[in-house]
C-alpha positions in Angstrom: -17.6 22.8 -16.8 -19.0 21.5 -13.4 -22.7 22.2 -13.1 -24.7 22.8 -9.9 -26.0 19.2 -9.9 -22.5 17.8 -9.8 -21.6 20.1 -6.9 -24.7 18.8 -5.0 -23.8 15.2 -5.9 -20.2 15.6 -4.7 -21.4 17.2 -1.4 -23.8 14.3 -0.9 -21.0 11.7 -1.5 -18.7 13.5 1.0 -21.4 13.9 3.7 -23.2 10.6 3.5 -21.0 8.1 1.6 -17.5 8.6 3.0 -16.0 10.1 -0.1 -12.6 11.5 0.5 -9.1 11.8 -0.9 -7.1 9.1 0.9 -3.8 10.9 0.5 -1.7 13.6 -1.1 1.8 12.2 -1.3 4.8 14.4 -2.1 7.6 12.4 -3.7 11.1 13.8 -3.1 14.3 12.6 -4.8 17.3 12.3 -2.4 20.0 11.6 -4.9 21.5 15.0 -4.5 21.8 14.3 -0.7 24.3 11.4 -1.2 27.6 11.6 0.8 30.1 9.1 2.0 30.0 10.8 5.4 27.0 9.7 7.5 26.6 12.9 9.5 26.6 15.0 6.2 24.1 12.6 4.6 21.8 12.9 7.5 22.0 16.7 7.5 21.4 16.8 3.7 18.4 14.5 4.0 16.8 16.5 6.8 17.3 19.8 5.0 16.0 18.6 1.6 12.8 17.0 3.0 11.9 19.8 5.4 12.5 22.5 2.8 10.6 20.8 -0.1 7.7 19.6 2.1 7.5 22.7 4.3 4.0 23.7 3.0 2.6 20.3 2.2 0.3 19.9 5.2 -0.9 23.6 5.2 -1.6 23.3 1.4 -3.6 20.2 1.9 -5.6 21.9 4.7 -6.3 24.9 2.5 -7.6 22.7 -0.3 -9.8 20.9 2.1 -11.3 24.2 3.3 -11.6 25.6 -0.3 -13.5 22.6 -1.8 -14.9 20.9 1.3 -13.2 17.6 0.3 -11.7 15.7 3.2 -8.0 14.8 2.6 -7.3 12.1 5.1 -3.5 11.9 4.9 -0.6 14.1 3.8 2.4 11.9 3.2 5.9 11.9 1.8 7.8 9.3 -0.3 11.5 9.4 -0.9 14.1 7.6 -3.1 14.8 4.1 -1.8 17.1 4.6 1.1 19.4 1.6 0.2 20.4 3.7 -2.9 21.0 6.9 -0.9 22.8 5.4 2.1 25.1 2.9 0.4 28.1 5.2 0.4 27.9 6.2 4.0 26.3 3.2 5.8 28.6 0.4 7.0 26.3 -1.3 9.4 22.6 -1.9 9.9 22.8 0.6 12.8 24.0 3.3 10.4 20.8 2.8 8.4 18.7 3.0 11.6 20.2 6.5 12.1 18.8 7.5 8.7 15.4 6.1 9.7 15.4 8.3 12.8 16.2 11.3 10.6 13.3 10.5 8.3 11.0 10.2 11.3 12.2 13.6 12.5 11.5 15.0 9.1 7.9 13.6 9.1 7.2 15.0 12.5 8.7 18.4 11.6 6.5 18.9 8.6 3.5 17.2 10.1 2.9 14.4 7.7 1.2 11.1 8.7 3.7 8.8 7.2 7.0 8.8 5.2 7.7 6.0 2.9 10.9 5.0 1.1 12.9 3.1 3.7 13.2 0.7 0.9 15.3 -1.6 -1.2 14.9 -2.9 -4.8 16.3 -6.4 -5.0 14.3 -8.3 -7.6 17.4 -9.8 -9.1 20.1 -9.6 -6.4 21.2 -7.7 -3.3 24.0 -5.2 -2.9 25.8 -4.9 0.4 23.8 -1.7 1.1 20.5 -3.6 0.3 21.4 -6.3 2.7 22.3 -3.9 5.5 19.1 -1.9 5.1 16.9 -5.1 5.1 18.7 -6.3 8.2 18.0 -2.9 9.9 14.3 -2.9 9.2 13.1 -4.5 12.6 15.0 -1.9 14.6 14.2 1.0 12.3 10.4 0.3 12.5 10.6 -0.2 16.2 12.3 3.1 17.0 10.3 5.3 14.6 6.6 6.2 14.5 6.0 7.4 10.9 8.5 5.7 8.8 7.3 3.0 6.4 9.4 0.3 4.6 9.1 -1.7 1.5 11.2 -4.2 -0.4 10.7 -5.3 -4.0 11.8 -8.9 -4.3 10.6 -9.9 -7.7 9.4 -8.8 -11.2 8.0 -10.3 -14.4 11.3 -9.4 -16.1 13.7 -10.7 -13.5 12.0 -13.5 -11.6 11.9 -13.8 -7.8 15.0 -13.3 -5.6 14.4 -16.2 -3.3 17.4 -15.2 -1.2 15.6 -12.0 -0.4 12.3 -13.8 0.2 14.0 -16.2 2.7 15.7 -13.2 4.5 12.4 -11.3 4.6 10.6 -14.1 6.3 13.1 -13.8 9.1 12.8 -9.9 9.0 9.0 -10.0 9.3 9.4 -12.4 12.3 12.0 -10.1 14.0 9.9 -7.0 13.3 6.9 -8.7 15.0 9.1 -9.6 18.0 10.7 -6.2 18.2 7.3 -4.4 18.3 5.5 -7.1 20.3 4.4 -4.6 23.0 2.2 -2.9 20.3 0.6 -6.0 18.8 3.5 -6.3 16.4 2.6 -3.0 14.8 6.0 -2.7 13.1 4.9 -5.3 10.5 2.0 -3.1 9.5 4.6 -0.6 8.2 6.5 -3.2 6.1 5.3 -4.4 2.7 7.0 -6.8 0.3 6.4 -6.4 -3.4 6.6 -8.0 -6.8 6.5 -5.5 -9.7 6.4 -2.5 -7.4 5.2 0.7 -9.3 7.4 3.8 -9.2 4.5 6.1 -8.5 2.5 4.5 -5.6 1.2 7.1 -3.2 -0.1 4.5 -0.7 1.7 3.4 2.5 3.4 1.3 3.5 4.6 0.7 -0.1 5.3 4.2 -1.3 8.7 5.3 -2.5 9.9 7.9 -4.9 10.8 6.0 -8.1 14.3 6.2 -9.6 12.7 7.3 -12.9 10.9 10.2 -11.3 12.0 13.8 -11.3 13.2 15.9 -8.3 9.7 16.1 -6.8 6.1 15.1 -7.7 2.6 15.2 -6.4 0.6 11.9 -6.5 -2.9 11.6 -5.2 -4.8 8.5 -4.0 -8.6 8.7 -3.9 -10.9 6.4 -2.0 -14.7 6.0 -2.0 -15.9 2.4 -1.5 -18.9 3.9 0.3 -19.9 5.9 -2.8 -19.7 2.8 -5.0 -21.7 0.7 -2.5 -24.4 3.4 -2.3 -24.6 3.6 -6.1 -25.1 -0.2 -6.3 -28.1 -0.1 -4.0 -30.2 1.1 -6.9 -29.3 -1.9 -9.1 -29.5 -5.0 -6.9 -31.7 -6.8 -9.4 -30.1 -5.4 -12.6 -28.1 -7.4 -15.2 -24.4 -7.3 -15.4 -24.4 -4.5 -18.1 -26.2 -2.1 -15.8 -24.1 -3.2 -12.9 -20.9 -2.5 -14.8 -22.1 0.9 -16.1 -23.0 2.0 -12.6 -19.6 1.2 -11.2 -17.8 2.9 -14.2 -19.9 6.1 -13.8 -19.3 6.2 -10.1 -15.5 5.6 -10.4 -15.4 8.5 -13.0 -17.0 10.9 -10.4 -14.6 9.8 -7.6 -11.6 10.2 -9.8 -12.6 13.6 -11.0 -12.4 14.7 -7.3 -8.9 13.3 -7.1 -7.8 15.1 -10.3 -9.1 18.4 -9.0 -7.2 18.0 -5.7 -4.0 16.9 -7.5 -4.0 19.8 -9.9 -4.7 22.3 -7.1 -1.9 20.9 -4.9 0.5 20.8 -7.8 -0.2 24.5 -8.6 0.0 25.7 -5.0 3.2 23.8 -4.2 4.9 24.4 -7.5 5.5 20.7 -7.8 4.7 18.7 -11.0 1.5 16.6 -11.0 2.3 12.9 -11.3 -0.7 10.5 -11.1 -4.1 9.9 -9.6 -4.3 6.4 -8.1 -8.0 5.6 -8.3 -7.9 2.6 -5.9 -10.9 1.9 -3.8 -9.2 2.0 -0.4 -11.4 1.0 2.6 -11.2 2.3 6.1 -12.4 0.8 9.4 -15.4 3.2 9.2 -18.8 1.5 8.9 -20.0 1.9 5.3 -16.5 2.4 3.8 -15.9 -1.1 2.8 -14.9 -3.0 -0.3 -16.4 -6.1 1.3 -19.8 -4.3 1.4 -19.5 -3.6 -2.4 -19.0 -7.3 -3.0 -22.1 -8.0 -0.9 -24.1 -5.4 -2.9 -23.0 -7.3 -6.1 -24.7 -10.4 -4.6 -22.4 -12.3 -2.2 -23.5 -13.2 1.3 -19.9 -12.7 2.5 -16.6 -12.1 0.7 -15.1 -15.6 0.4 -18.3 -17.2 -0.9 -18.2 -18.9 -4.3 -18.1 -16.2 -7.0 -16.0 -13.8 -4.9 -13.0 -13.8 -7.2 -15.2 -13.2 -10.3 -17.1 -10.3 -8.5 -13.8 -8.7 -7.4 -12.4 -9.0 -11.0 -15.5 -7.3 -12.3 -15.2 -4.5 -9.7 -11.5 -3.9 -10.4 -11.9 -3.7 -14.1 -14.9 -1.3 -14.0 -13.2 1.0 -11.5 -10.2 1.3 -13.9 -12.4 1.7 -17.0 -14.4 4.5 -15.4 -11.6 6.2 -13.6 -9.1 6.3 -16.4 -11.2 8.8 -18.4 -11.4 11.2 -15.5 -7.7 12.0 -15.1 -4.9 13.0 -17.4 -2.6 10.5 -15.7 -3.7 7.4 -13.9 -1.1 5.2 -12.2 0.0 3.6 -9.0 -2.0 0.5 -8.1 -5.5 1.5 -9.2 -8.3 -0.9 -8.5 -9.7 -2.3 -5.2 -7.7 -2.9 -2.0 -8.7 -5.9 0.1 -6.9 -5.4 3.4 -8.4 -7.3 6.3 -7.8 -5.0 9.3 -8.8 -1.8 7.5 -12.1 -3.1 6.2 -14.9 -3.9 8.7 -16.7 -6.1 6.1 -13.6 -8.2 5.6 -13.2 -8.6 9.3 -16.8 -9.8 9.6 -16.3 -12.3 6.7 -13.2 -13.7 8.5 -15.2 -14.0 11.8 -18.1 -15.7 10.0 -15.7 -18.3 8.6 -16.4 -17.3 5.0 -12.9 -15.9 4.2 -9.7 -17.8 4.6 -6.1 -17.0 3.8 -6.2 -19.3 0.8 -9.3 -17.6 -0.6 -7.6 -14.2 -0.1 -4.7 -15.4 -2.1 -7.0 -16.3 -5.0 -8.6 -12.9 -4.8 -5.2 -11.2 -5.0 -4.9 -12.4 -8.6 -7.5 -9.8 -9.6 -7.2 -7.0 -6.9 -4.9 -4.0 -6.7 -2.2 -5.4 -4.5 -2.2 -8.7 -2.5 -2.3 -10.1 1.0 -2.7 -7.0 2.9 -2.8 -6.3 6.7 -3.4 -10.0 7.6 -2.8 -10.9 11.2 -1.7 -14.5 11.8 -0.5 -16.5 14.8 2.7 -15.2 16.4 4.3 -18.7 16.4 4.2 -18.9 12.6 7.7 -19.9 11.5 10.0 -17.6 9.4 10.0 -20.3 6.6 6.2 -20.3 6.5 6.2 -16.5 6.2 8.7 -16.8 3.4 6.5 -19.4 1.7 3.5 -17.2 1.8 5.6 -14.3 0.4 6.9 -16.5 -2.4 3.4 -17.6 -3.4 2.2 -14.0 -3.7 5.3 -12.9 -5.6 4.7 -15.8 -8.1 1.2 -14.5 -8.7 2.5 -11.1 -9.5 5.4 -12.4 -11.7 3.3 -14.7 -13.8 0.3 -12.4 -14.1 2.4 -9.3 -14.9 0.8 -7.3 -12.1 1.8 -5.7 -8.8 1.4 -8.0 -5.8 2.4 -7.5 -2.2 2.4 -9.0 1.2 1.8 -7.3 4.6 1.6 -10.0 7.2 1.5 -9.5 10.9 2.6 -12.5 12.9 1.3 -11.1 16.2 3.5 -12.3 19.1 1.7 -14.1 21.8 -1.6 -14.2 19.8 -3.3 -17.3 18.4 -6.3 -18.0 16.2 -9.4 -16.5 17.9 -7.5 -13.6 19.3 -7.3 -10.2 17.7 -4.9 -7.2 17.3 -5.8 -3.6 17.8 -3.9 -0.9 15.9 -6.3 2.0 15.9 -6.8 4.8 13.3 -6.7 3.8 9.6 -4.9 0.5 10.4 -8.0 -0.7 12.4 -8.1 -4.1 14.0 -8.0 -7.7 12.8 -8.8 -11.3 13.9 -5.9 -13.8 13.9 -6.3 -16.0 10.9 -5.2 -19.6 10.7 -2.2 -20.6 8.6 -1.4 -23.9 6.9 1.2 -25.4 9.2 2.7 -28.0 6.8 6.4 -27.2 6.2 8.2 -25.6 3.3 11.6 -25.3 4.9 13.5 -27.2 2.3 12.0 -25.2 -0.6 12.7 -21.9 1.1 16.2 -23.1 2.0 17.2 -23.4 -1.6 19.6 -20.6 -2.8 19.2 -18.3 -5.8 16.4 -17.0 -7.9 13.3 -18.4 -9.5 13.7 -17.5 -13.2 11.4 -15.1 -15.0 8.5 -16.7 -16.9 8.8 -17.3 -20.6 6.4 -14.4 -21.5 8.9 -12.0 -19.9 11.2 -12.1 -22.9 9.8 -9.0 -24.7 11.7 -5.9 -25.6 
């Protein structure tokens, strides 16, 4: 039973500490849409999504009004399109046509983003996978709300280096194709190792092949709430620090569980998971970087940063897991640069480098996220950065991801502006020593020895 004090406490977190539900994401299976005729496939996809998601936005708005809890985004994820379009699509342009239909669906039902323009190629690529990947630059340039992801590695299968090499080129082409918007297309493309089936966060969301026909997943937020709680224990020991984070994560996750259950009941769609990740926004006071400062760092990037982030991630999970019947997705702390004002300030101060961010990704929710780099960065270098991050995920048995933005025409010292939740970012320097011969090798990096478990 929720008492009056908890109601007051939740209201305070919403009004003063930026507590919100980051997203309600409706996952929709498209397997029953498959056809070998492209026009029929497009019609089936449009009808399925618009029928199932017809009331998603209005339901989210009703829950907001009922409980007074801001729900920032209403989103859709669908079955990876390389699996759905394989029978009908003969060229990359055919897949682009599907992307346009997905964008029309998103606009028709009023969601912020639709994820699932995706391929799962951790071991090898089918012809359909290759065609979809080749279509990504154009698909992201001609759509507004479609997001794309590619899973190129896993602990069980190793890293598909042919896909990694190809995606370095695709990121480069996507940047060039959307150069007139600060290479915005790259902000809608994420490359994974160990991608989860139930991730509600964009750009990496897709409806997993092990999921049912539809599912509701909720992603909570609340860095500002954690930061405010830590103000009272700046001089405390680690035990009190950890207890404070755990208790706060529990309260944040309870809000997500409440919204998820209500949305599930109203839409008649099964409840999937609550992703309890601390997801920052560009708003002042809603920053994971500020939490790290409250723990005792002058800036993220200072010595001790990786240890502090590991502590934060672990306590968030320990506190949140008791507040929901099903916790999944990514769950922990996101460290995107452009979406976190404190991270931006750390980069500008010279405290945070790409190499330090890579080290931090060993203990955070995802990986190198929303990082703007010089537009003249080579495709091979992009592939090398992707390969490094995939290796961290493969060996550490965790999800890692890369969302790089090689901003065309921009150099170190410049910045990109995306607006909204995507924020803005300074251009970070990249190691310019070559890796072309390494990236040029064919095949797959084998799975690590500890993967042989069944």
